[in-house]
Backbone as CSV, one residue per row, in Angstrom:
resi,resn,N_x,N_y,N_z,CA_x,CA_y,CA_z,C_x,C_y,C_z
1,ARG,8.151,-0.555,-27.942,7.024,-0.355,-26.456,8.140,0.142,-25.505
2,ARG,7.515,1.035,-24.394,8.040,1.374,-23.538,7.282,0.866,-22.208
3,HIS,8.119,0.726,-21.184,7.572,0.460,-20.181,8.145,1.035,-18.957
4,THR,7.296,1.837,-18.249,8.099,2.968,-17.305,7.567,2.436,-15.714
5,ARG,8.446,2.399,-14.756,7.760,2.106,-13.575,8.145,3.526,-12.514
6,PHE,7.099,3.916,-12.411,7.176,4.934,-11.227,7.721,4.758,-10.026
7,ARG,8.820,5.389,-9.670,9.532,5.281,-8.550,8.869,5.524,-7.395
8,ASN,8.741,4.293,-6.391,8.002,4.091,-5.103,8.422,5.048,-4.219
9,VAL,7.836,6.145,-3.915,8.037,7.219,-3.030,7.359,7.296,-2.211
10,THR,7.463,7.556,-0.682,6.582,7.615,0.319,6.080,8.922,0.675
11,GLY,6.921,10.066,0.116,6.688,11.314,0.477,5.885,12.471,-0.502
12,VAL,5.262,11.484,-1.256,4.551,12.585,-2.658,3.815,13.287,-1.947
13,GLN,3.201,13.314,-0.888,2.171,14.311,-0.456,2.881,15.414,-0.041
14,THR,4.307,15.533,0.594,4.710,16.669,0.578,5.406,17.370,-0.532
15,CYS,5.227,17.117,-1.651,6.003,17.370,-2.640,5.343,18.743,-3.326
16,ALA,6.233,19.895,-3.823,5.552,20.918,-4.223,4.813,20.944,-5.638
17,LEU,4.051,21.646,-6.348,3.480,21.597,-7.393,4.412,21.524,-8.535
18,PRO,5.401,22.356,-8.415,6.426,22.214,-9.699,7.253,20.955,-9.723
19,ILE,7.291,20.256,-8.673,7.762,19.056,-8.496,7.127,17.680,-9.167
20,LEU,6.077,17.984,-8.872,5.004,16.912,-9.790,4.649,17.483,-11.061
21,ALA,4.467,18.619,-11.478,4.780,18.855,-12.602,5.714,18.675,-13.533
22,ALA,6.919,18.808,-13.147,7.928,17.937,-13.754,8.007,16.697,-13.883
23,LEU,7.576,15.681,-13.002,7.357,14.257,-12.799,6.432,13.989,-14.245
24,ALA,5.386,14.847,-14.222,4.482,14.453,-15.159,5.074,14.635,-16.381
25,LYS,5.928,15.798,-16.679,6.463,15.856,-17.801,7.694,14.858,-18.466
26,ALA,8.117,14.412,-17.239,9.293,13.223,-17.437,8.389,11.977,-17.832
27,LEU,7.298,11.658,-17.273,6.596,10.784,-17.534,6.249,10.520,-19.369
28,ARG,5.540,11.662,-19.411,5.020,12.070,-20.971,6.150,11.868,-21.593
29,SER,7.212,12.264,-21.601,8.444,12.400,-22.129,8.849,11.001,-22.901
30,GLN,8.661,10.187,-22.237,8.955,8.705,-22.236,8.049,7.911,-23.221
31,ARG,6.808,8.612,-23.482,5.786,8.130,-24.132,5.336,6.657,-23.691
32,PRO,5.139,6.290,-22.522,5.337,4.920,-22.223,4.043,4.225,-22.582
33,SER,3.882,2.864,-22.807,2.654,2.083,-23.176,2.392,1.548,-21.629
34,ALA,2.972,1.789,-20.719,2.324,1.201,-19.223,3.348,1.858,-18.019
35,VAL,2.682,2.303,-17.253,3.564,2.724,-16.140,3.036,1.615,-14.861
36,LEU,4.523,1.364,-14.038,3.803,0.590,-13.012,4.346,1.317,-11.566
37,VAL,3.475,0.754,-10.677,3.603,1.613,-9.605,3.997,0.387,-8.417
38,SER,5.022,0.254,-7.703,5.564,-0.861,-6.770,5.074,-0.214,-5.321
39,GLY,4.211,0.770,-5.153,3.680,1.078,-3.854,4.360,2.352,-3.176
40,ASP,4.036,2.429,-2.038,4.339,3.982,-1.245,4.345,5.091,-1.891
41,LEU,3.032,5.202,-2.505,2.858,6.481,-3.535,2.391,7.763,-2.345
42,SER,1.632,7.470,-1.307,1.340,8.443,-0.375,0.454,7.740,0.864
43,THR,-0.272,8.163,1.427,-0.848,7.688,2.971,-2.378,7.598,2.594
44,ALA,-2.837,6.844,3.273,-4.253,6.465,3.242,-5.489,7.660,3.136
45,SER,-5.373,8.623,3.705,-6.173,9.843,3.298,-6.144,10.296,2.136
46,LEU,-4.698,10.541,1.593,-4.381,11.077,0.334,-4.083,10.291,-0.648
47,LEU,-4.214,9.026,-0.747,-4.424,8.079,-1.740,-4.938,8.475,-3.028
48,PRO,-6.560,8.720,-3.148,-7.258,9.017,-3.952,-6.809,10.470,-5.060
49,LYS,-6.509,11.507,-4.070,-5.769,12.630,-4.577,-4.641,12.201,-5.396
50,HIS,-3.597,11.519,-4.674,-2.482,11.141,-5.938,-2.728,10.032,-6.622
51,LEU,-3.359,9.502,-6.917,-3.911,8.409,-7.806,-4.358,9.144,-8.904
52,GLY,-5.408,9.867,-8.681,-6.003,10.621,-9.322,-4.877,11.593,-10.502
53,TRP,-4.121,12.146,-9.667,-3.088,13.036,-10.301,-2.109,12.163,-11.342
54,LEU,-1.792,10.844,-10.736,-1.048,10.200,-11.665,-1.963,9.776,-13.037
55,ALA,-3.117,9.416,-12.643,-3.789,9.056,-13.949,-3.887,10.138,-14.994
56,ASP,-4.024,11.410,-14.231,-4.102,12.561,-15.421,-2.869,12.832,-15.950
57,ALA,-1.417,12.439,-15.540,-0.276,12.807,-15.927,0.166,11.906,-16.855
58,VAL,-0.584,10.848,-17.218,-0.334,9.983,-18.348,-1.570,9.611,-19.286
59,THR,-1.370,8.950,-20.389,-2.219,8.671,-21.113,-2.348,7.159,-21.516
60,CYS,-1.476,6.389,-20.639,-1.570,4.992,-20.897,-1.921,4.205,-19.398
61,PRO,-2.187,2.908,-19.652,-2.566,2.137,-18.121,-1.337,2.308,-17.000
62,VAL,-1.996,2.478,-16.080,-1.337,2.656,-14.910,-1.431,1.341,-14.109
63,HIS,-0.267,0.568,-13.715,-0.648,-0.698,-12.884,-0.005,-0.693,-11.707
64,LEU,-0.664,-0.768,-10.568,-0.106,-0.566,-9.284,-0.567,-1.576,-8.066
65,VAL,0.663,-1.724,-7.203,0.113,-2.112,-6.044,0.543,-1.298,-4.653
66,LEU,0.018,-1.642,-3.744,0.089,-0.552,-2.554,1.198,-0.984,-1.719
67,GLY,2.113,-0.207,-1.177,2.836,-0.306,-0.017,2.501,0.112,1.235
68,ASN,3.489,-0.437,2.405,2.984,0.102,3.592,2.569,1.216,3.880
69,HIS,3.471,2.403,3.504,2.856,3.780,3.888,1.593,4.234,3.133
70,ASP,1.247,3.275,1.917,-0.080,3.735,1.593,-1.382,3.303,2.992
71,PHE,-1.036,2.544,3.565,-2.043,2.191,4.835,-2.088,2.868,5.994
72,TYR,-0.877,3.817,6.018,-0.864,4.943,6.934,-2.081,5.424,7.439
73,GLY,-2.535,5.356,8.452,-3.807,6.320,8.853,-4.789,5.497,8.621
74,GLY,-4.714,4.096,8.257,-5.979,3.373,7.534,-5.805,2.105,8.061
75,THR,-6.656,1.006,7.694,-6.485,-0.426,7.692,-6.322,-0.997,6.557
76,PHE,-6.132,-2.376,6.425,-5.866,-3.174,5.076,-7.122,-3.332,4.329
77,ALA,-8.315,-3.638,4.982,-9.482,-3.793,4.227,-9.994,-2.533,4.053
78,GLY,-9.811,-1.229,4.904,-10.471,-0.063,4.571,-9.860,0.772,3.223
79,VAL,-8.269,0.509,3.096,-7.604,1.482,2.187,-7.790,0.312,0.724
80,ASP,-7.759,-1.053,0.665,-7.932,-1.640,-0.417,-9.465,-1.461,-1.077
81,GLY,-10.276,-1.129,-0.167,-11.575,-0.859,-0.548,-11.737,0.705,-1.189
82,LEU,-11.220,1.385,-0.782,-10.895,2.527,-1.063,-10.463,3.023,-2.400
83,VAL,-9.567,2.140,-2.537,-8.303,2.212,-3.909,-9.149,1.537,-4.884
84,ASP,-9.746,0.446,-4.641,-10.451,-0.578,-5.674,-11.933,0.429,-6.270
85,ALA,-12.526,1.104,-5.115,-13.483,1.860,-5.732,-13.178,3.344,-6.527
86,PHE,-12.040,3.499,-6.192,-11.480,4.723,-6.869,-11.091,4.361,-8.318
87,CYS,-10.270,3.137,-8.169,-9.955,2.814,-9.792,-11.061,2.509,-10.591
88,ALA,-12.358,2.146,-9.821,-13.351,1.509,-10.844,-13.626,2.605,-11.598
89,GLY,-13.435,3.968,-10.982,-13.857,5.139,-11.963,-12.834,5.739,-12.582
90,GLN,-11.521,5.222,-12.740,-10.663,5.702,-13.649,-10.216,4.730,-14.288
91,PRO,-10.694,4.833,-15.705,-10.224,3.450,-16.649,-8.576,2.995,-16.887
92,ARG,-7.731,4.111,-16.375,-6.483,4.142,-16.799,-5.675,3.328,-15.623
93,LEU,-6.518,3.273,-14.362,-5.721,2.782,-13.178,-6.342,1.523,-12.990
94,ARG,-5.327,0.369,-12.602,-5.898,-0.787,-12.459,-4.863,-1.310,-11.143
95,HIS,-5.455,-1.642,-10.042,-4.928,-2.197,-8.671,-4.631,-3.709,-8.591
96,LEU,-3.756,-3.904,-8.872,-3.215,-5.320,-9.290,-3.701,-6.391,-7.654
97,GLY,-3.903,-7.249,-8.237,-4.035,-8.530,-7.024,-5.317,-9.398,-7.043
98,LYS,-6.199,-9.586,-8.156,-7.239,-10.135,-8.233,-7.261,-11.375,-9.475
99,ASP,-5.984,-11.874,-9.327,-5.869,-13.108,-10.281,-5.403,-12.587,-11.630
100,GLU,-5.139,-11.203,-12.091,-5.217,-10.983,-13.346,-3.507,-11.278,-14.034
101,VAL,-3.745,-11.739,-15.201,-2.465,-11.780,-15.970,-2.588,-10.751,-17.089
102,VAL,-1.725,-9.680,-16.966,-1.972,-8.420,-17.849,-0.862,-8.625,-19.253
103,GLU,-1.644,-8.665,-20.149,-0.732,-8.686,-21.341,0.092,-7.461,-21.720
104,LEU,1.373,-7.401,-21.518,2.080,-5.980,-22.007,2.203,-5.956,-23.298
105,THR,2.883,-7.070,-24.052,3.361,-7.477,-25.512,2.669,-8.753,-25.598
106,LYS,2.853,-9.406,-26.908,2.479,-10.274,-27.109,3.534,-11.705,-26.455
107,THR,4.509,-11.177,-26.017,5.482,-12.321,-25.449,5.768,-11.769,-24.006
108,THR,5.125,-10.871,-23.326,5.662,-10.273,-22.027,4.255,-9.901,-21.279
109,ALA,4.096,-10.322,-20.111,2.984,-10.171,-19.172,3.581,-9.835,-17.990
110,LEU,2.439,-9.223,-16.972,2.665,-8.443,-15.858,1.660,-9.618,-14.958
111,VAL,2.383,-9.619,-13.636,1.357,-10.135,-12.371,1.561,-9.403,-11.295
112,GLY,0.795,-8.579,-10.467,1.250,-8.095,-9.503,0.432,-8.424,-8.179
113,HIS,1.112,-8.552,-6.977,0.894,-8.500,-5.797,1.521,-7.403,-4.423
114,ARG,0.716,-6.473,-3.600,1.336,-5.961,-2.814,2.441,-6.520,-1.919
115,GLY,2.359,-7.742,-1.475,3.173,-8.304,-0.587,3.655,-7.895,0.646
116,TRP,4.233,-8.419,1.435,4.417,-7.981,2.582,5.718,-8.362,3.397
117,ALA,6.551,-7.682,4.159,7.577,-8.509,4.639,7.234,-9.640,5.876
118,ASP,7.817,-10.484,5.728,6.921,-11.686,6.771,7.618,-12.116,7.802
119,GLY,8.658,-11.138,8.285,9.167,-11.319,9.555,9.961,-12.626,9.873
120,ARG,10.453,-13.311,8.611,11.090,-14.791,8.884,12.232,-14.545,8.490
121,ALA,13.082,-13.390,7.706,14.358,-13.437,7.281,15.009,-12.673,8.398
122,GLY,16.524,-12.518,8.296,17.354,-12.472,9.415,17.331,-12.889,10.466
123,SER,16.919,-12.051,11.614,16.962,-12.463,12.868,15.381,-12.728,13.364
124,GLY,14.739,-12.667,12.372,13.187,-13.308,12.481,12.479,-12.354,13.983
125,VAL,11.942,-13.308,14.420,11.120,-12.922,15.851,11.900,-12.177,16.811
126,LEU,13.159,-12.432,16.675,13.966,-11.838,17.744,14.527,-10.469,17.427
127,SER,14.060,-9.987,16.304,14.271,-8.805,15.796,13.998,-7.497,16.596
128,PRO,14.750,-6.604,17.257,14.239,-5.701,18.176,13.722,-4.474,17.587
129,VAL,13.797,-4.304,15.750,13.007,-3.121,15.470,11.835,-2.929,15.188
130,MET,11.200,-1.720,15.705,10.010,-1.404,15.512,9.853,-0.322,14.445
131,LEU,8.789,-0.659,13.964,8.807,0.254,12.260,7.320,1.169,12.657
132,ASN,7.139,2.297,12.007,6.136,3.059,12.009,4.799,2.391,11.466
133,ASP,4.914,1.207,10.769,3.807,0.394,10.574,2.918,-0.048,11.688
134,PHE,3.392,-0.300,13.050,3.115,-1.070,13.675,2.329,-0.110,14.900
135,VAL,2.550,1.265,14.748,1.579,2.522,15.186,0.484,2.991,14.253
136,LEU,0.917,2.968,12.971,0.193,3.782,12.207,-0.865,2.982,11.035
137,ILE,-0.908,1.913,11.008,-1.703,0.637,10.423,-2.546,0.108,11.448
138,GLY,-3.784,0.571,11.281,-4.507,-0.457,12.294,-4.847,-1.500,12.495
139,ASP,-4.734,-2.513,11.794,-4.436,-3.667,11.793,-3.287,-4.228,12.760
140,LEU,-1.952,-3.493,12.571,-0.897,-3.936,13.437,-0.832,-3.150,14.587
141,ARG,-1.470,-2.278,15.128,-1.522,-1.396,16.128,-1.603,-2.104,17.383
142,ARG,-1.026,-2.194,18.296,-1.290,-2.668,19.707,-1.099,-4.257,19.930
143,LEU,-0.598,-4.865,18.755,0.005,-6.274,19.045,1.073,-6.790,19.730
144,SER,0.781,-7.518,20.394,1.898,-8.333,21.236,2.879,-8.893,20.102
145,ARG,4.120,-8.899,20.425,5.195,-9.534,19.403,5.038,-10.571,18.939
146,HIS,4.186,-11.853,19.894,3.685,-12.943,19.053,2.737,-12.765,18.057
147,ALA,1.896,-11.774,17.987,0.592,-11.694,17.456,1.133,-10.793,16.234
148,LEU,1.926,-9.611,16.367,2.368,-9.324,15.582,3.257,-10.083,14.329
149,PHE,4.019,-10.749,14.680,4.937,-11.684,13.825,4.182,-12.807,13.275
150,ALA,3.052,-13.093,13.880,2.090,-14.144,13.260,1.366,-13.291,11.982
151,GLU,1.029,-12.051,12.277,0.263,-11.184,11.332,1.185,-11.019,10.425
152,LEU,2.189,-10.602,10.362,3.096,-10.495,9.338,3.329,-11.724,8.692
153,ALA,3.436,-12.938,9.375,3.886,-14.280,8.381,2.537,-14.534,7.798
154,ALA,1.267,-14.437,8.092,0.046,-14.475,7.266,0.158,-13.619,6.046
155,LEU,0.395,-12.020,6.138,0.608,-11.245,4.923,1.598,-11.608,4.130
156,GLY,2.708,-12.031,4.403,3.789,-12.635,3.410,3.028,-14.168,2.839
157,ASP,2.551,-15.014,3.462,2.135,-16.134,3.029,0.881,-15.758,1.933
158,ALA,0.116,-14.509,2.236,-0.963,-14.445,0.891,-0.208,-14.002,-0.084
159,SER,0.676,-13.372,-0.330,1.546,-13.059,-1.405,2.184,-14.339,-2.189
160,ALA,2.410,-15.041,-1.324,3.655,-16.384,-1.638,2.523,-17.399,-2.176
161,ASP,1.061,-17.235,-1.621,-0.075,-18.445,-2.334,-0.384,-17.715,-3.611
162,TYR,-0.534,-16.086,-3.676,-0.943,-15.681,-4.789,-0.053,-15.904,-6.026
163,PHE,1.245,-15.813,-5.811,2.052,-15.995,-7.192,2.047,-17.588,-7.299
164,HIS,2.012,-18.314,-6.513,1.935,-20.076,-6.505,0.662,-20.034,-7.393
165,ARG,-0.491,-19.232,-7.367,-1.503,-19.867,-8.000,-1.635,-18.814,-9.274
166,VAL,-1.094,-17.706,-9.544,-1.293,-16.998,-10.701,-0.267,-17.278,-11.684
167,LEU,1.117,-17.090,-10.916,2.084,-17.260,-11.857,2.308,-18.374,-13.270
168,PRO,1.876,-19.432,-12.612,2.360,-20.812,-13.596,1.624,-20.289,-14.949
169,ASP,0.477,-20.027,-14.938,-0.647,-19.801,-16.099,0.372,-18.649,-16.861
170,ALA,0.792,-17.759,-16.294,1.328,-16.438,-17.009,2.575,-17.303,-17.400
171,MET,3.613,-18.039,-16.867,4.641,-18.642,-17.223,4.776,-19.411,-18.524
172,THR,3.481,-19.932,-18.396,3.164,-21.059,-19.310,3.006,-20.068,-20.790
173,ARG,2.201,-19.352,-20.973,1.779,-18.228,-22.034,2.554,-17.400,-22.498
174,PHE,3.758,-17.058,-21.634,4.708,-15.937,-22.125,5.906,-16.480,-21.778
175,LYS,7.202,-15.703,-22.458,8.600,-15.771,-22.292,8.987,-14.971,-21.272
176,HIS,8.171,-13.789,-21.245,8.442,-13.096,-20.122,7.646,-12.352,-19.056
177,VAL,7.922,-12.497,-17.925,6.830,-12.104,-16.829,7.507,-11.343,-16.034
178,PHE,6.915,-9.759,-15.881,7.212,-9.140,-14.848,6.385,-9.242,-13.564
179,VAL,7.075,-9.371,-12.230,6.170,-9.580,-11.253,6.400,-8.279,-10.188
180,LEU,5.255,-7.505,-10.083,5.081,-6.144,-9.497,4.729,-6.669,-8.133
181,THR,5.563,-6.007,-7.072,5.446,-6.133,-5.876,6.137,-4.911,-4.842
182,HIS,5.707,-4.884,-3.505,6.128,-3.974,-2.820,7.596,-4.496,-2.220
183,VAL,7.567,-5.380,-1.539,8.620,-5.803,-0.704,9.766,-6.598,-1.304
184,PRO,11.267,-6.440,-1.162,11.846,-7.458,-1.852,11.705,-8.812,-1.471
185,PRO,11.562,-9.811,-2.134,11.191,-11.169,-1.884,12.790,-12.084,-1.484
186,PHE,13.832,-11.295,-1.827,14.982,-12.038,-1.143,15.993,-11.393,-0.512
187,PRO,16.437,-11.726,0.388,17.553,-11.049,1.353,18.584,-10.220,0.672
188,GLN,19.221,-10.535,-0.280,19.833,-9.782,-0.997,19.484,-8.843,-2.282
189,ALA,18.272,-8.613,-1.924,17.561,-7.764,-2.838,17.146,-6.534,-2.038
190,ALA,17.466,-6.477,-0.554,16.937,-5.483,0.223,18.061,-4.667,0.754
191,TRP,17.940,-3.531,-0.045,19.024,-2.777,0.070,18.968,-1.482,0.882
192,HIS,19.915,-1.046,1.879,19.977,0.154,2.529,21.270,1.064,2.522
193,GLU,21.225,2.155,1.597,22.266,3.110,1.774,23.604,2.322,1.060
194,GLY,23.026,1.621,-0.110,24.040,1.099,-0.762,24.507,-0.607,-0.354
195,ARG,24.306,-0.609,0.702,24.637,-2.134,1.447,23.273,-3.072,1.607
196,HIS,23.592,-4.127,1.826,22.350,-5.044,1.982,21.718,-4.992,3.644
197,CYS,20.684,-4.758,3.982,19.962,-4.769,5.123,20.544,-5.582,6.275
198,GLU,20.832,-5.225,7.374,21.167,-5.762,8.604,20.203,-7.096,8.774
199,ARG,20.841,-7.915,9.967,19.757,-9.167,10.036,18.954,-8.535,10.943
200,ASP,18.701,-7.742,11.650,17.783,-7.344,12.541,16.762,-6.370,11.677
201,TYR,17.148,-5.894,10.587,16.318,-5.135,9.730,15.543,-6.040,8.582
202,LEU,16.257,-7.106,8.535,15.338,-8.152,7.263,14.191,-8.543,7.385
203,PRO,13.862,-8.898,8.692,12.327,-9.370,8.988,11.378,-8.566,8.482
204,HIS,11.665,-7.219,8.439,10.581,-6.217,8.089,11.096,-5.590,6.909
205,PHE,11.991,-6.146,6.022,12.510,-5.546,4.543,12.448,-6.746,3.589
206,CYS,12.118,-7.864,3.904,12.247,-8.966,3.023,10.860,-9.832,3.090
207,ASN,10.167,-10.298,2.023,9.085,-11.374,1.973,9.834,-12.539,1.764
208,ALA,10.547,-13.202,2.786,11.240,-14.560,2.536,10.195,-15.816,1.682
209,VAL,9.114,-15.667,2.114,8.329,-17.009,1.704,7.841,-16.669,0.370
210,ALA,7.530,-15.464,-0.125,7.403,-15.264,-1.473,8.483,-15.608,-2.705
211,GLY,9.740,-14.980,-2.052,10.868,-15.408,-2.756,11.266,-16.819,-2.919
212,GLN,10.834,-17.817,-1.904,10.796,-19.081,-2.089,10.196,-19.527,-3.108
213,VAL,8.788,-19.227,-3.400,7.795,-19.632,-4.155,8.429,-19.001,-5.640
214,LEU,8.982,-17.880,-5.947,9.579,-17.338,-7.026,10.750,-18.001,-7.741
215,ALA,11.597,-18.507,-6.672,12.546,-19.146,-6.927,12.523,-20.655,-7.640
216,GLU,11.308,-21.349,-6.912,10.770,-22.630,-7.283,10.330,-22.631,-8.682
217,LEU,9.476,-21.462,-8.887,8.538,-21.066,-10.214,9.580,-21.115,-11.479
218,ALA,10.825,-20.140,-11.231,11.811,-19.915,-12.101,12.151,-21.367,-12.584
219,GLN,12.652,-22.312,-11.601,13.172,-23.551,-11.594,12.475,-24.301,-12.389
220,ARG,10.930,-24.283,-12.184,10.021,-25.234,-12.968,9.854,-24.520,-14.280
221,PHE,9.840,-23.307,-14.639,9.565,-22.771,-15.959,11.070,-22.171,-16.561
222,PRO,11.918,-23.100,-16.762,13.430,-22.383,-17.155,13.450,-21.574,-18.412
223,ARG,12.350,-21.669,-19.193,12.252,-20.933,-20.591,11.703,-19.811,-20.209
224,CYS,11.218,-19.453,-19.197,10.237,-17.878,-18.982,11.281,-17.345,-18.054
225,ARG,11.658,-16.205,-18.434,12.220,-14.800,-17.539,11.170,-14.463,-16.819
226,LEU,11.437,-14.219,-15.345,11.153,-13.456,-14.470,11.639,-12.291,-14.011
227,THR,11.198,-11.236,-13.898,11.763,-9.711,-13.574,10.959,-9.106,-12.602
228,VAL,11.427,-9.223,-11.285,10.964,-8.735,-10.127,11.207,-7.347,-9.829
229,LEU,9.840,-6.443,-9.753,10.197,-4.852,-9.526,9.582,-4.625,-7.970
230,CYS,10.329,-4.183,-7.263,9.987,-4.128,-5.818,10.608,-2.637,-5.370
231,GLY,10.371,-2.287,-4.186,10.900,-1.009,-3.539,10.868,-1.360,-2.361
232,HIS,10.173,-0.580,-1.269,10.280,-0.502,0.083,11.380,-0.239,0.818
233,THR,12.620,-0.666,0.563,13.957,-0.467,1.476,14.538,1.059,1.212
234,HIS,13.704,1.532,0.302,14.375,2.921,-0.235,15.907,2.592,-0.983
235,GLY,16.597,1.641,-0.813,17.957,1.677,-1.503,17.677,0.775,-2.837
236,GLU,18.383,1.313,-3.724,18.383,0.677,-5.058,19.679,-0.438,-5.732
237,GLY,19.060,-1.458,-5.885,19.955,-2.586,-6.665,19.329,-3.543,-7.391
238,THR,20.299,-4.348,-7.825,19.653,-5.230,-8.890,20.534,-6.263,-8.715
239,VAL,19.885,-7.629,-8.458,20.455,-8.930,-8.190,19.917,-9.847,-8.854
240,ARG,20.676,-10.797,-9.334,20.457,-12.126,-10.411,20.158,-13.369,-9.418
241,VAL,19.064,-13.647,-9.198,18.911,-14.997,-8.143,19.317,-16.092,-9.026
242,ALA,18.657,-16.385,-10.260,18.743,-17.491,-10.910,18.853,-16.868,-12.470
243,ARG,19.261,-17.842,-13.297,19.676,-17.467,-14.549,18.435,-16.779,-15.131
244,ASN,16.952,-17.200,-14.970,15.843,-16.609,-15.559,15.238,-15.984,-14.408
245,LEU,15.782,-15.386,-13.416,15.305,-14.501,-12.286,16.266,-13.531,-11.867
246,VAL,15.672,-12.197,-12.245,16.279,-10.968,-11.697,15.442,-9.751,-11.109
247,VAL,15.720,-9.552,-9.715,15.192,-8.721,-8.931,15.536,-7.286,-8.953
248,HIS,14.726,-6.262,-9.717,15.123,-4.694,-9.584,14.664,-4.247,-8.282
249,THR,15.248,-3.628,-7.452,14.700,-3.009,-6.265,14.700,-1.449,-6.482
250,GLY,13.894,-0.744,-6.375,13.840,0.825,-6.742,14.103,1.719,-5.571
251,GLY,14.973,2.521,-5.877,15.411,3.382,-4.798,14.333,4.679,-4.454
252,ALA,14.238,5.434,-3.470,13.631,6.368,-3.377,13.899,7.185,-2.113
253,THR,13.608,8.756,-2.499,13.776,9.570,-1.685,12.203,10.361,-1.220
254,TYR,12.202,10.734,-0.114,11.267,11.465,0.547,10.830,12.634,-0.156
255,GLY,9.742,12.869,-0.851,9.538,14.025,-1.591,10.218,14.389,-3.054
256,GLU,10.842,13.360,-3.472,11.591,13.541,-4.749,10.997,12.517,-5.587
257,PRO,9.878,12.450,-6.033,9.410,11.200,-7.082,10.115,11.318,-8.193
258,GLY,10.330,10.439,-8.845,10.910,10.038,-10.293,10.838,8.842,-10.960
259,ILE,11.088,8.721,-11.878,11.068,7.670,-12.729,12.311,6.548,-12.512
260,ASN,12.249,5.572,-12.127,13.136,4.627,-11.499,13.822,4.049,-12.900
261,ARG,12.934,3.216,-13.711,13.794,2.589,-14.624,12.625,2.528,-15.658
262,VAL,13.171,2.484,-16.941,12.529,2.427,-18.432,12.773,0.999,-19.128
263,PHE,11.861,0.213,-19.319,12.127,-1.128,-20.038,11.515,-0.883,-21.486
264,ARG,12.223,-1.486,-22.416,11.989,-1.556,-24.003,11.712,-2.727,-23.965
265,LEU,10.471,-2.990,-24.554,10.053,-4.423,-24.354,9.871,-4.801,-26.323
């Protein structure tokens, strides 16, 4: 079996048709049994168009979580509802995060949740960094610093709670579990231009609370391998957090979508 992850790209909407055609050809050439999307495929208004294109590009299931760019021009509830409604009419598309444990093989499963940078890593609330998220996502716009970091913490907690609730079942039943999320759950997995993110950027490029849960579960279930697939930082790298816990952070370049990694299971 082959397991292909679609590179998380924020600039797909700017791609010329020949680039998308080449990507479709590359995806089909791998003959994947599943494609995983770790977010930042598009922006809110264009998501249905690009999800439809992706569904047409392959004949296998496409499992996806959303990234911060996917919410640009919308709200969390609005975009989630839009994607859920669209996926309901596309049998190959599955928007993860609804307590599902997806069986990829008899010994391998998938659990996914979008996650979010929880504002706690690095310099935390003292970070002077301001992202486009805080202007282009309705729920985060015009918040005071205190309210903004409270919202970031709540978003990170939601993913941590999700993994704490759903992963134990998967790790009990399967030898290998892929965790699909958008934001790296460990500071050492947040890369930028070949280096780890600086302290002031880490609050916005790491989901520290989710990482704590993943590390605890890896210790609790030592016979199960956890492979985390994420993106968000645009930098690429792999880090082994524990003997049975590895994180692959996918690289991305605006307007240049491609296959990030192929897993043979």
